[in-house]
C-alpha positions in Angstrom: 153.5 86.6 122.8 153.6 86.4 118.8 156.9 87.8 119.0 158.3 84.8 121.3 156.0 82.3 118.0 157.9 83.8 115.6 160.5 83.2 117.5 159.8 79.4 118.1 159.4 78.6 114.6 155.8 79.0 114.9 153.3 79.4 111.6 150.2 78.2 110.8 147.2 78.2 108.6 145.2 80.9 109.7 146.4 83.6 112.2 144.0 85.8 113.9 144.5 89.1 116.2 141.5 91.3 118.4 143.3 93.3 120.3 141.6 95.6 122.4 141.1 99.2 120.8 144.0 100.9 120.1 143.0 104.6 118.9 139.8 105.4 121.2 139.8 108.6 120.5 141.0 110.9 117.9 143.8 111.6 120.4 145.2 108.6 120.2 144.6 107.9 116.1 148.8 108.3 115.2 149.3 106.1 117.8 147.0 103.3 117.4 147.3 102.8 114.4 151.6 102.1 114.4 149.9 99.9 117.0 148.3 98.3 113.9 150.8 98.6 112.8 152.4 97.0 113.9 150.5 93.3 115.3 150.0 92.7 111.5 153.6 92.9 111.3 154.5 90.5 114.1 151.3 88.5 113.1 152.8 88.5 108.9 155.1 86.2 109.6 153.0 83.5 111.7 150.6 82.3 108.7 152.0 79.0 106.4 152.0 80.9 102.6 148.8 80.7 101.4 147.3 80.8 104.8 145.2 83.4 105.8 145.0 86.6 108.5 141.9 88.3 109.9 142.7 91.5 111.3 140.1 93.5 113.5 140.0 96.7 115.5 137.5 97.5 117.9 139.1 101.8 117.4 136.2 104.5 116.3 138.5 106.8 116.2 140.2 104.7 113.1 138.2 104.7 110.6 138.3 101.0 107.6 140.7 102.7 105.5 142.7 104.4 107.9 142.6 100.2 109.4 142.4 99.1 106.4 145.8 100.3 105.8 148.0 100.3 109.0 147.8 96.7 108.5 148.7 95.8 105.2 152.1 97.9 105.9 152.1 96.6 108.5 152.3 92.8 106.3 154.6 94.2 103.7 157.0 95.7 107.4 156.6 92.0 108.4 158.0 90.5 105.1 155.1 89.2 103.7 152.6 89.8 100.5 149.4 90.5 100.7 145.8 90.1 98.9 142.5 91.1 100.4 139.7 88.9 101.1 137.3 90.0 102.6 135.9 92.8 105.3 133.7 92.0 107.2 131.1 94.4 109.7 129.8 94.1 113.1 127.1 91.8 112.9 123.3 92.4 113.4 124.1 92.5 117.3 125.6 95.7 116.7 123.5 98.4 114.0 125.0 101.0 112.8 123.5 104.4 112.8 124.3 106.5 109.7 124.0 110.1 111.9 126.2 108.3 113.9 129.6 107.6 112.7 131.3 106.2 115.3 128.2 103.5 115.9 131.0 101.6 112.6 134.2 101.0 114.6 133.5 96.6 114.7 136.3 96.4 111.7 138.0 93.3 110.0 139.8 92.4 107.0 141.1 89.5 105.9 144.2 88.4 103.6 146.0 85.8 103.1 149.1 85.9 102.7 151.9 84.5 100.0 
């Protein structure tokens, strides 16, 4: 879908990508990070200059730092530069338990692209 939109030359002020859990386990982490990077790479050209790109993850194996880095790499590989504006987490309906890191699986990063 993202590639088809890019082929049409479509661009938007805001693009939000919320794919399924690409890294549901430690064994799937590397492949999952490549998949998140690919989503960012394909989505970045769809954002108008000065527009916003939101990328979400529900993979507990990919922590925030790994997800954010994969997203930033993908934006760069998509030929764009971005500023990280906001990092989001789950709402109060998904509380995190300090003793269980995996409970912090919902995360999102929001960039403004040049």
